[in-house]
Structures are given as structure tokens and as C-alpha cells.
VEXTOR-70368 format. One record per atom (N, C-alpha, C): residue in three letters; y, z, x; atom name. Coordinates in Angstrom, 1 decimal. Atoms other than C-alpha are relative to their C-alpha. Layout:
! residues N
R rest      y      z      x atom
R  Ala      Y      Z      X   CA
...
***
This chain:
! residues 167
R rest      y      z      x atom
R  Met   -1.2    0.0    0.9    N
R  Met    0.0    0.0    0.0   CA
R  Met    1.2    0.0    0.9    C
R  Arg   -1.3    0.1   -0.6    N
R  Arg    3.6   -0.7    1.1   CA
R  Arg    1.0    0.6   -0.9    C
R  Val   -1.0   -0.6    0.8    N
R  Val    6.6    1.2   -0.1   CA
R  Val    1.4   -0.3    0.7    C
R  Gly   -1.3    0.3   -0.5    N
R  Gly   10.3    0.3    0.3   CA
R  Gly    1.0    0.6   -1.0    C
R  Ser   -1.1   -0.6    0.9    N
R  Ser   13.6    1.8   -1.0   CA
R  Ser    1.4   -0.6    0.4    C
R  Ile   -1.4    0.5   -0.2    N
R  Ile   17.2    0.8   -1.4   CA
R  Ile    0.9    1.3   -0.4    C
R  Ser   -0.8   -1.1    0.3    N
R  Ser   19.7    3.6   -1.2   CA
R  Ser    1.1   -0.3   -1.1    C
R  Arg   -1.0    0.2    1.0    N
R  Arg   22.0    4.0   -4.3   CA
R  Arg    1.4    0.2    0.6    C
R  Arg   -1.3   -0.2   -0.6    N
R  Arg   24.8    5.0   -1.8   CA
R  Arg    0.4   -1.2    0.9    C
R  Asp   -0.3    1.1   -0.9    N
R  Asp   24.7    1.7    0.1   CA
R  Asp    1.3   -0.7   -0.7    C
R  Pro   -1.3    0.5    0.5    N
R  Pro   28.3    0.2   -0.4   CA
R  Pro   -0.2   -1.3   -0.8    C
R  Phe    0.3    1.4    0.6    N
R  Phe   26.9   -3.3   -1.3   CA
R  Phe   -0.6    0.3   -1.5    C
R  Trp    0.7   -0.2    1.3    N
R  Trp   24.6   -2.0   -4.1   CA
R  Trp    0.8    0.9   -0.9    C
R  Leu   -0.8   -0.7    0.9    N
R  Leu   27.2    0.4   -5.4   CA
R  Leu    0.9   -0.9   -0.9    C
R  Gln   -0.8    1.0    0.7    N
R  Gln   29.2   -2.6   -6.5   CA
R  Gln   -0.7   -0.8   -1.1    C
R  Gln    0.7    0.9    0.8    N
R  Gln   26.4   -4.2   -8.4   CA
R  Gln   -0.5    0.8   -1.3    C
R  Pro    0.5   -0.6    1.1    N
R  Pro   25.3   -3.5  -12.0   CA
R  Pro   -1.5    0.5    0.2    C
R  Arg    1.3   -0.6   -0.2    N
R  Arg   22.1   -1.3  -12.1   CA
R  Arg   -1.2   -0.9   -0.3    C
R  Asp    1.0    0.9    0.3    N
R  Asp   20.0   -4.0  -13.8   CA
R  Asp   -0.1   -1.2    1.1    C
R  Asp    0.1    1.1   -1.0    N
R  Asp   21.0   -6.6  -11.1   CA
R  Asp   -0.7    0.6    1.2    C
R  Val    0.8   -0.6   -1.2    N
R  Val   19.9   -4.1   -8.3   CA
R  Val   -1.4    0.0   -0.3    C
R  Leu    1.4    0.0    0.2    N
R  Leu   16.6   -3.5  -10.0   CA
R  Leu   -0.6   -1.4    0.0    C
R  Ala    0.6    1.4   -0.1    N
R  Ala   16.1   -7.3  -10.4   CA
R  Ala   -0.1   -0.4    1.5    C
R  Ala    0.1    0.4   -1.5    N
R  Ala   16.8   -7.7   -6.6   CA
R  Ala   -1.1    0.8    0.6    C
R  Val    1.1   -0.8   -0.5    N
R  Val   14.4   -4.9   -5.8   CA
R  Val   -1.3   -0.6   -0.5    C
R  Ala    1.2    0.6    0.6    N
R  Ala   11.8   -6.4   -8.1   CA
R  Ala   -0.3   -1.3    0.7    C
R  Asp    0.2    1.3   -0.6    N
R  Asp   12.3   -9.8   -6.6   CA
R  Asp   -0.6    0.2    1.4    C
R  Arg    0.5   -0.3   -1.3    N
R  Arg   11.7   -8.4   -3.1   CA
R  Arg   -1.5    0.4   -0.1    C
R  Ala    1.4   -0.4    0.2    N
R  Ala    8.5   -6.7   -4.3   CA
R  Ala   -0.9   -1.2   -0.4    C
R  Ala    0.8    1.2    0.5    N
R  Ala    7.3   -9.8   -6.1   CA
R  Ala   -0.2   -1.0    1.1    C
R  Gln    0.2    1.0   -1.1    N
R  Gln    7.9  -12.0   -3.1   CA
R  Gln   -0.9    0.5    1.0    C
R  Ser    0.9   -0.5   -0.9    N
R  Ser    6.0   -9.7   -0.9   CA
R  Ser   -1.4   -0.1   -0.5    C
R  Leu    1.3    0.3    0.7    N
R  Leu    3.1   -9.9   -3.4   CA
R  Leu   -0.4   -1.3    0.1    C
R  Phe    0.3    1.4   -0.1    N
R  Phe    3.3  -13.6   -3.4   CA
R  Phe   -0.5   -0.3    1.5    C
R  Asp    0.3    0.2   -1.4    N
R  Asp    3.2  -13.7    0.4   CA
R  Asp   -1.3    0.6    0.4    C
R  Met    1.2   -0.6   -0.5    N
R  Met    0.4  -11.3    0.8   CA
R  Met   -1.3   -0.4   -0.7    C
R  Thr    1.2    0.5    0.7    N
R  Thr   -1.9  -12.9   -1.7   CA
R  Thr   -0.2   -1.6    0.0    C
R  Leu    0.1    1.5   -0.1    N
R  Leu   -1.3  -16.6   -0.8   CA
R  Leu   -1.2   -0.4    1.0    C
R  Pro    1.0    0.5   -0.9    N
R  Pro   -4.4  -18.4    0.5   CA
R  Pro    0.5   -0.6    1.3    C
R  Arg   -0.5    0.5   -1.3    N
R  Arg   -4.1  -19.5    4.2   CA
R  Arg   -0.6   -1.4    0.3    C
R  Asp    0.6    1.4   -0.3    N
R  Asp   -5.9  -22.9    3.7   CA
R  Asp    1.2   -0.9    0.1    C
R  Pro   -1.1    0.9   -0.3    N
R  Pro   -3.5  -25.4    5.2   CA
R  Pro    0.1   -1.2   -1.1    C
R  Ala   -0.1    1.2    0.9    N
R  Ala   -4.5  -28.2    2.8   CA
R  Ala    0.5    0.5   -1.5    C
R  Phe   -0.5   -0.5    1.3    N
R  Phe   -4.0  -26.0   -0.3   CA
R  Phe    1.6    0.2    0.1    C
R  Leu   -1.4   -0.3   -0.2    N
R  Leu   -0.6  -24.9    1.1   CA
R  Leu    0.9   -1.3   -0.1    C
R  Arg   -0.7    1.2    0.0    N
R  Arg    0.5  -28.4    1.8   CA
R  Arg    0.2   -0.6   -1.4    C
R  Glu    0.1    0.6    1.2    N
R  Glu   -0.4  -29.6   -1.6   CA
R  Glu    0.7    0.9   -1.1    C
R  His   -0.4   -0.8    1.2    N
R  His    0.6  -26.6   -3.8   CA
R  His    1.1    1.0    0.2    C
R  His   -0.9   -1.2   -0.2    N
R  His    3.0  -24.1   -2.1   CA
R  His    1.3   -0.1   -0.7    C
R  Asp   -1.3    0.1    0.7    N
R  Asp    6.3  -25.4   -3.5   CA
R  Asp   -0.1    0.2   -1.4    C
R  Leu    0.1   -0.1    1.5    N
R  Leu    5.2  -25.7   -7.1   CA
R  Leu   -0.5    1.5   -0.3    C
R  Leu    0.5   -1.4    0.3    N
R  Leu    3.3  -22.3   -6.9   CA
R  Leu    1.1    1.0    0.3    C
R  Ser   -1.1   -0.9   -0.2    N
R  Ser    6.3  -20.6   -5.4   CA
R  Ser    1.0   -0.1   -1.1    C
R  Arg   -1.0    0.2    1.1    N
R  Arg    8.7  -22.0   -8.0   CA
R  Arg   -0.5    0.7   -1.3    C
R  Arg    0.6   -0.6    1.3    N
R  Arg    6.4  -21.0  -10.9   CA
R  Arg   -0.2    1.5    0.1    C
R  Phe    0.1   -1.4   -0.2    N
R  Phe    5.8  -17.6   -9.4   CA
R  Phe    1.3    0.7   -0.2    C
R  Arg   -1.4   -0.6    0.2    N
R  Arg    9.5  -16.8   -9.2   CA
R  Arg    0.5   -0.1   -1.4    C
R  Glu   -0.3    0.0    1.5    N
R  Glu    9.9  -18.0  -12.8   CA
R  Glu   -0.7    1.1   -0.8    C
R  Ala    0.8   -1.0    0.6    N
R  Ala    7.1  -15.7  -13.9   CA
R  Ala    0.5    1.4    0.2    C
R  Thr   -0.4   -1.4   -0.5    N
R  Thr    8.5  -12.6  -12.0   CA
R  Thr    1.5    0.2   -0.2    C
R  Arg   -1.5   -0.1   -0.1    N
R  Arg   12.2  -13.2  -12.6   CA
R  Arg    0.5    1.2   -0.7    C
R  Asp   -0.5   -1.1    0.7    N
R  Asp   12.7  -10.4  -15.1   CA
R  Asp   -0.9    1.2   -0.1    C
R  Pro    0.9   -1.1   -0.1    N
R  Pro   11.2   -7.0  -14.4   CA
R  Pro   -0.1    0.7   -1.4    C
R  Ala    0.1   -0.5    1.4    N
R  Ala   12.0   -6.0  -18.1   CA
R  Ala   -1.2   -0.5   -0.7    C
R  Gly    1.2    0.5    0.7    N
R  Gly    9.0   -8.1  -19.1   CA
R  Gly   -1.3    0.4    0.8    C
R  Trp    1.2   -0.4   -0.8    N
R  Trp    6.6   -6.5  -16.5   CA
R  Trp   -0.7    1.2   -0.8    C
R  Ala    0.7   -1.1    0.5    N
R  Ala    4.0   -4.0  -17.6   CA
R  Ala    0.6    1.3    0.4    C
R  Arg   -0.5   -1.3   -0.4    N
R  Arg    4.8   -0.2  -17.3   CA
R  Arg   -1.1    0.9    0.4    C
R  Val    0.9   -1.1   -0.5    N
R  Val    3.1    2.6  -15.4   CA
R  Val    0.9    1.2    0.2    C
R  Ser   -0.7   -1.2   -0.3    N
R  Ser    4.1    6.1  -14.7   CA
R  Ser   -0.2    0.4    1.4    C
R  Trp    0.0   -0.5   -1.4    N
R  Trp    5.0    7.4  -11.2   CA
R  Trp    0.6    1.4   -0.1    C
R  Arg   -0.7   -1.3   -0.1    N
R  Arg    6.0   10.9  -10.1   CA
R  Arg    0.9   -0.1    1.3    C
R  Val   -0.9    0.1   -1.1    N
R  Val    9.1   10.9   -7.9   CA
R  Val    0.7    1.4    0.1    C
R  Asp   -0.5   -1.4   -0.2    N
R  Asp   10.1   14.4   -6.4   CA
R  Asp   -0.4    0.9   -1.2    C
R  Gly    0.6   -0.8    1.0    N
R  Gly    7.9   15.9   -9.1   CA
R  Gly    0.4   -0.4   -1.4    C
R  Asn   -0.4    0.5    1.4    N
R  Asn    9.5   14.0  -12.1   CA
R  Asn   -0.7   -1.2   -0.4    C
R  Ala    0.6    1.3    0.5    N
R  Ala    7.7   11.4  -14.2   CA
R  Ala    1.0   -1.0   -0.2    C
R  Val   -0.9    1.1    0.1    N
R  Val    9.4    8.1  -14.0   CA
R  Val   -0.7   -1.3   -0.4    C
R  Pro    0.6    1.3    0.3    N
R  Pro    8.6    4.7  -15.5   CA
R  Pro    0.2   -1.0    1.2    C
R  Ala   -0.1    1.1   -1.0    N
R  Ala    7.9    1.8  -13.0   CA
R  Ala   -0.5   -1.3   -0.7    C
R  Ala    0.5    1.3    0.5    N
R  Ala    7.6   -1.8  -13.8   CA
R  Ala   -1.0   -0.6    1.0    C
R  Val    1.0    0.5   -0.9    N
R  Val    4.5   -3.5  -12.4   CA
R  Val   -0.4   -1.4   -0.5    C
R  Tyr    0.5    1.4    0.3    N
R  Tyr    3.4   -7.1  -12.1   CA
R  Tyr   -1.2   -0.2    0.8    C
R  Arg    1.3    0.4   -0.6    N
R  Arg   -0.2   -8.0  -11.3   CA
R  Arg   -0.2   -1.4    0.3    C
R  Phe    0.2    1.3   -0.3    N
R  Phe   -1.1  -11.1   -9.5   CA
R  Phe   -1.0   -0.2    1.1    C
R  Ala    1.0    0.5   -1.0    N
R  Ala   -4.1  -12.6   -7.5   CA
R  Ala   -0.6    1.2    0.8    C
R  Gly    0.6   -1.1   -0.6    N
R  Gly   -5.7   -9.2   -6.8   CA
R  Gly    0.9    1.0    0.6    C
R  Gly   -1.0   -1.0   -0.5    N
R  Gly   -2.6   -7.3   -6.0   CA
R  Gly    1.1    0.3   -1.0    C
R  Trp   -1.2   -0.3    0.9    N
R  Trp    0.6   -5.9   -7.6   CA
R  Trp    1.2    0.4    0.7    C
R  Ala   -1.4   -0.4   -0.5    N
R  Ala    4.3   -5.4   -7.1   CA
R  Ala    0.5    0.9   -1.1    C
R  Ala   -0.6   -0.9    0.9    N
R  Ala    6.1   -2.5   -8.7   CA
R  Ala    1.4    0.5    0.4    C
R  Cys   -1.2   -0.5   -0.4    N
R  Cys    9.5   -1.0   -8.8   CA
R  Cys    0.6    0.9   -1.1    C
R  Thr   -0.7   -0.9    0.9    N
R  Thr   11.7    1.7  -10.5   CA
R  Thr    1.4    0.2    0.4    C
R  Ser   -1.5   -0.4   -0.3    N
R  Ser   15.4    2.5  -10.8   CA
R  Ser    0.2    1.4   -0.5    C
R  Ser   -0.1   -1.4    0.6    N
R  Ser   14.6    6.0  -12.2   CA
R  Ser    0.0    1.1    1.1    C
R  Ala    0.0   -1.1   -1.1    N
R  Ala   14.6    7.9   -8.8   CA
R  Ala    1.5    0.2    0.1    C
R  Asp   -1.4   -0.5   -0.1    N
R  Asp   17.8    9.9   -8.2   CA
R  Asp    0.8   -0.8    1.0    C
R  Glu   -0.8    0.5   -1.1    N
R  Glu   18.9    8.5   -4.9   CA
R  Glu   -0.3   -1.4    0.5    C
R  Val    0.4    1.4   -0.5    N
R  Val   17.0    5.2   -4.4   CA
R  Val   -0.6   -0.8   -1.1    C
R  Phe    0.8    0.9    0.7    N
R  Phe   15.5    2.2   -6.0   CA
R  Phe   -1.3   -0.1    0.8    C
R  Leu    1.3    0.1   -0.8    N
R  Leu   11.8    2.2   -5.1   CA
R  Leu   -0.7   -1.2   -0.4    C
R  Ala    0.9    1.2    0.3    N
R  Ala    9.5   -0.8   -4.7   CA
R  Ala   -1.3    0.3    0.8    C
R  Ala    1.3   -0.1   -0.7    N
R  Ala    5.8   -0.9   -3.8   CA
R  Ala   -0.8   -1.2   -0.3    C
R  Asn    1.1    1.0    0.1    N
R  Asn    3.0   -3.4   -3.2   CA
R  Asn   -1.3    0.7    0.3    C
R  Gly    1.4   -0.5   -0.3    N
R  Gly   -0.7   -2.7   -3.3   CA
R  Gly   -1.1   -0.9   -0.2    C
R  Ile    1.3    0.8    0.1    N
R  Ile   -4.1   -4.2   -2.9   CA
R  Ile   -1.1    1.1    0.1    C
R  Asp    1.1   -1.0    0.0    N
R  Asp   -7.3   -2.1   -3.6   CA
R  Asp    0.5    1.5   -0.3    C
R  Val   -0.5   -1.4    0.5    N
R  Val   -5.2    0.8   -5.1   CA
R  Val    0.7   -0.3   -1.2    C
R  Glu   -0.7    0.2    1.3    N
R  Glu   -3.9    1.2   -8.6   CA
R  Glu    1.5    0.4    0.1    C
R  Pro   -1.3   -0.4    0.0    N
R  Pro   -0.2    1.4   -9.2   CA
R  Pro    0.3    1.2   -0.9    C
R  Ala   -0.2   -1.1    0.9    N
R  Ala   -0.4    4.0  -12.0   CA
R  Ala   -0.2    1.3    0.7    C
R  Gly    0.1   -1.4   -0.5    N
R  Gly    0.0    7.7  -11.1   CA
R  Gly    0.4    0.2    1.4    C
R  Leu   -0.5   -0.2   -1.3    N
R  Leu    1.5    7.2   -7.7   CA
R  Leu    1.1    1.1    0.1    C
R  Glu   -0.9   -1.1   -0.2    N
R  Glu    3.5   10.2   -6.3   CA
R  Glu    0.8   -0.3    1.2    C
R  Phe   -0.9    0.1   -1.2    N
R  Phe    6.5    9.9   -4.0   CA
R  Phe    0.9    1.3    0.1    C
R  Glu   -0.9   -1.1   -0.2    N
R  Glu    8.7   12.6   -2.5   CA
R  Glu    0.9   -0.3    1.0    C
R  Arg   -1.1    0.2   -1.1    N
R  Arg   11.9   12.7   -0.4   CA
R  Arg   -0.6    0.7    1.2    C
R  Ile    0.4   -0.6   -1.3    N
R  Ile   11.2   13.4    3.2   CA
R  Ile    1.2    0.6    0.6    C
R  Asp   -1.1   -0.7   -0.6    N
R  Asp   13.6   15.9    4.7   CA
R  Asp   -0.2    0.6    1.4    C
R  Asp    0.2   -0.7   -1.3    N
R  Asp   11.9   16.9    7.9   CA
R  Asp   -0.9   -1.1    0.8    C
R  Glu    0.7    0.9   -0.9    N
R  Glu    9.9   15.3   10.8   CA
R  Glu   -1.5    0.1   -0.1    C
R  Arg    1.4   -0.2    0.0    N
R  Arg    6.4   15.9    9.6   CA
R  Arg   -0.8   -1.3    0.2    C
R  Tyr    0.7    1.2   -0.1    N
R  Tyr    5.6   12.2    9.7   CA
R  Tyr    0.3   -0.7    1.4    C
R  Gly   -0.2    0.6   -1.3    N
R  Gly    6.7   11.7   13.3   CA
R  Gly    1.2   -0.7    0.3    C
R  Phe   -1.3    0.6   -0.2    N
R  Phe   10.2   10.5   12.9   CA
R  Phe    1.1    0.8   -0.7    C
R  Asn   -1.1   -0.7    0.6    N
R  Asn   13.6   11.9   12.0   CA
R  Asn    0.6   -0.8   -1.1    C
R  Pro   -0.4    0.9    1.1    N
R  Pro   14.5   10.5    8.5   CA
R  Pro    1.6   -0.1   -0.1    C
R  Arg   -1.4    0.1    0.0    N
R  Arg   18.2   11.1    9.2   CA
R  Arg    0.6   -0.9    1.0    C
R  Gln   -0.5    1.0   -1.0    N
R  Gln   18.4    8.7   12.1   CA
R  Gln   -0.3   -1.4   -0.5    C
R  Pro    0.3    1.3    0.4    N
R  Pro   18.7    5.0   11.5   CA
R  Pro   -1.3   -0.5    0.7    C
R  Leu    1.2    0.7   -0.6    N
R  Leu   15.5    3.0   12.1   CA
R  Leu    0.5   -1.1    0.9    C
R  Pro   -0.3    1.0   -0.9    N
R  Pro   15.5    0.7   15.0   CA
R  Pro   -0.1   -1.4   -0.7    C
R  Thr    0.0    1.3    0.6    N
R  Thr   16.3   -2.9   14.0   CA
R  Thr   -0.8   -1.1    0.8    C
R  Ala    0.7    1.0   -0.9    N
R  Ala   14.6   -4.7   16.9   CA
R  Ala   -1.5    0.4   -0.2    C
R  Met    1.5   -0.2    0.2    N
R  Met   10.8   -5.2   16.3   CA
R  Met   -0.6    0.0    1.4    C
R  Pro    0.6    0.0   -1.3    N
R  Pro    8.6   -4.4   19.3   CA
R  Pro   -0.8   -1.3    0.1    C
R  Asp    0.8    1.2   -0.2    N
R  Asp    6.8   -7.3   20.9   CA
R  Asp   -1.4    0.3   -0.4    C
R  Ala    1.4   -0.2    0.5    N
R  Ala    3.3   -7.7   19.2   CA
R  Ala   -1.0    0.4    1.0    C
R  Arg    1.0   -0.2   -1.0    N
R  Arg    1.6   -7.7   22.5   CA
R  Arg    0.1    1.4    0.7    C
R  Thr   -0.2   -1.3   -0.6    N
R  Thr    3.1   -4.3   23.6   CA
R  Thr    0.0    1.1   -1.0    C
R  Arg   -0.1   -1.1    1.0    N
R  Arg    3.2   -2.5   20.3   CA
R  Arg   -1.2    0.9    0.0    C
R  Gln    1.1   -1.0   -0.1    N
R  Gln    1.1    0.6   20.3   CA
R  Gln   -0.4    0.5   -1.4    C
R  Thr    0.4   -0.6    1.3    N
R  Thr    1.0    1.3   16.5   CA
R  Thr   -0.9   -1.0   -0.7    C
R  Pro    0.9    0.8    0.8    N
R  Pro   -1.6    0.0   14.2   CA
R  Pro    0.7   -0.9   -0.9    C
R  Thr   -0.6    0.9    0.9    N
R  Thr   -0.9   -3.0   12.0   CA
R  Thr    0.1    0.6   -1.4    C
R  Thr   -0.1   -0.4    1.3    N
R  Thr    0.3   -2.4    8.5   CA
R  Thr   -0.3   -1.0   -1.1    C
R  Arg    0.3    1.2    0.9    N
R  Arg   -0.9   -5.7    7.1   CA
R  Arg   -1.1    0.4   -1.0    C
R  Leu    1.0   -0.3    1.0    N
R  Leu   -2.7   -5.4    3.8   CA
R  Leu   -1.0   -1.1   -0.1    C
R  Arg    1.1    1.0    0.0    N
R  Arg   -6.0   -7.2    3.4   CA
R  Arg    0.3   -1.0   -1.2    C
R  Asn   -0.3    1.1    0.9    N
R  Asn   -5.4  -10.6    1.7   CA
R  Asn   -1.3   -0.3   -0.8    C
R  Pro    1.2    0.2    0.7    N
R  Pro   -8.1  -10.8   -1.1   CA
R  Pro   -0.3   -1.5   -0.2    C
R  Asn    0.2    1.5    0.2    N
R  Asn   -7.6  -14.6   -1.2   CA
R  Asn    0.3   -0.8    1.3    C
R  Met   -0.2    0.7   -1.3    N
R  Met   -7.5  -15.5    2.5   CA
R  Met   -0.5   -1.4    0.0    C
R  Thr    0.6    1.3   -0.1    N
R  Thr   -9.8  -18.5    2.2   CA
R  Thr   -0.1   -0.8   -1.3    C
R  Thr    0.2    0.6    1.3    N
R  Thr  -10.0  -19.2   -1.5   CA
R  Thr    1.1    0.4   -1.0    C
R  Pro   -1.0   -0.4    1.0    N
R  Pro   -7.2  -19.4   -4.2   CA
R  Pro   -0.6    0.8   -1.1    C
R  His    0.5   -0.9    1.1    N
R  His   -7.5  -16.7   -6.9   CA
R  His    0.3   -0.8   -1.3    C
R  Ala   -0.2    0.6    1.3    N
R  Ala   -7.7  -17.7  -10.6   CA
R  Ala    1.5    0.0   -0.5    C
R  Asp   -1.4    0.0    0.3    N
R  Asp   -4.0  -16.6  -10.9   CA
R  Asp    0.8   -1.1    0.6    C
R  His   -0.6    1.1   -0.7    N
R  His   -2.9  -19.2   -8.4   CA
R  His   -0.2   -1.3   -0.8    C
R  Trp    0.4    1.2    0.7    N
R  Trp   -4.7  -21.9  -10.4   CA
R  Trp    0.7    0.0   -1.4    C
R  Ala   -0.6   -0.1    1.3    N
R  Ala   -3.3  -20.6  -13.7   CA
R  Ala    1.5   -0.4    0.0    C
R  Leu   -1.4    0.4   -0.2    N
R  Leu    0.3  -21.0  -12.4   CA
R  Leu    0.1   -1.5    0.2    C
R  Leu   -0.1    1.4   -0.4    N
R  Leu   -0.4  -24.4  -11.0   CA
R  Leu   -0.3   -1.0   -1.2    C
R  Thr    0.3    1.0    1.0    N
R  Thr   -1.9  -25.8  -14.2   CA
R  Thr    0.8    0.4   -1.4    C
R  Ala   -0.9   -0.3    1.1    N
R  Ala    0.6  -24.1  -16.6   CA
R  Ala    0.9   -1.2   -0.3    C
R  Ser   -0.9    1.1    0.2    N
R  Ser    2.7  -26.6  -18.5   CA
R  Ser    1.4    0.5   -0.3    C
***
């Protein structure tokens, strides 16, 4: 599972209507879902990528139409919008106090997830310091990969075909 957040205090997002921010967060989560479930077959990608990408964006455009699940954020029950596709899911909520949350998952269900604010260094980093923006070189990186298993690495999922054959 991957989780991301956007601070409500970020000056750019403070100027945007709440629904627009949620739509942007949902779009990021949906695009991650699309990328992580896309088959890697070069022939399939050459023939279908553009149409599949366009139809996926149309299908995921409005998180108000996504299914709903319940999450707990800092102990409080909050609704989250979830979109399932090709063996994975994208989900987001605007109901957390200080952030908009987004998550993606494969092999784990989105309902019932629990999130909490990190105020200390129990996970090996100081959450009050900015994260480094430079990515370490892949050859020298000492941390394990965070790549999620693509359930459709070699074969398109039925959901890919359904989007491609939709009229």
C-alpha cells in the first residue's frame, strides 16, 4: 500500500475550493493506480495505451461518483472515496483535519484503514524536517523498494479490456 498527503496549510491549496483539491488528490491516486496496474507488454502498450489512458481519466474524473469506505484518521471515522480497477484501488478523503489523504493498494482492502499523525521519530525520521527532494541513485540506494506488485504485469486485466471496448 502507498499513502500520500497534501497539507491544508500549503499556500497553493489554500486558494483552491475544497472540491477542486479533492479532485486533484483523487486524480493523483487514480493515475498511480493506472500506472501500477498497466501491463508491460510493449505490443499492448503501443496499440492501446493512449485510448486506455484517456478512458481511464474519463472514468475516474469525479471522486463523488466513486464508492465509499470508512477509514479512521487520528481515531475518528471518516469517509473515503475508493475506485477499484484491474486488481488494485485508489482512495482519498478530504475529511482529515490537516491534510487531504490519498492511498493506493494491491492485495489489501481499502475499507477499515487507520491513519494517525506522526509527531515523533519512531519511524526513523524527523517529521518536522523537509524531506530531501533529490532521489538517491538506484545503484547506491540502501533502502528496499516500495514498488507494489503489478497483478497484470504480463496480461491485461478484464478491466483494461472493458475500458477499451466501451462505446
